[in-house]
C-alpha positions in Angstrom: -27.1 -46.9 -8.9 -24.3 -46.6 -6.4 -25.0 -47.3 -2.7 -24.2 -43.6 -1.8 -26.8 -42.4 -4.2 -29.4 -44.7 -2.8 -28.7 -43.4 0.7 -28.8 -39.8 -0.5 -32.2 -40.3 -2.1 -33.6 -42.1 0.9 -32.4 -39.5 3.3 -34.0 -36.7 1.2 -37.3 -38.6 1.0 -37.2 -39.1 4.8 -36.5 -35.4 5.4 -39.4 -34.5 3.2 -41.7 -36.8 5.1 -40.6 -35.3 8.4 -41.4 -31.8 7.0 -44.9 -32.9 6.0 -45.5 -34.4 9.4 -44.3 -31.3 11.1 -46.6 -29.1 9.1 -49.5 -31.4 10.1 -48.6 -31.3 13.8 -48.0 -27.5 13.8 -51.7 -26.9 13.5 -52.6 -28.7 16.8 -51.3 -27.3 20.1 -48.4 -25.4 21.5 -46.8 -28.5 23.1 -47.2 -30.5 19.9 -45.6 -27.6 18.1 -42.5 -27.7 20.4 -42.2 -31.5 19.7 -42.8 -30.9 16.0 -39.8 -28.4 15.9 -37.6 -31.0 17.6 -38.8 -33.7 15.2 -38.0 -31.4 12.2 -34.5 -30.7 13.5 -33.6 -34.3 14.3 -35.4 -35.7 11.2 -33.7 -33.4 8.7 -30.2 -33.6 10.3 -29.7 -37.0 8.6 -28.8 -35.2 5.4 -25.8 -33.6 7.1 -24.7 -36.9 8.4 -24.9 -38.9 5.1 -21.7 -37.5 3.7 -19.9 -38.9 6.8 -20.6 -42.5 5.7 
């Protein structure tokens, strides 16, 4: 497996984990929901940056 494919797979798995964490945090309080939204944005943006490597 090429190095790029390894990075692609790991970045997708990381993004999926971030989405699951966000869903969990979303059920708590308003402040946590705000932080969860930011976590989702920053945690899933890695996918957009992978092609740059």
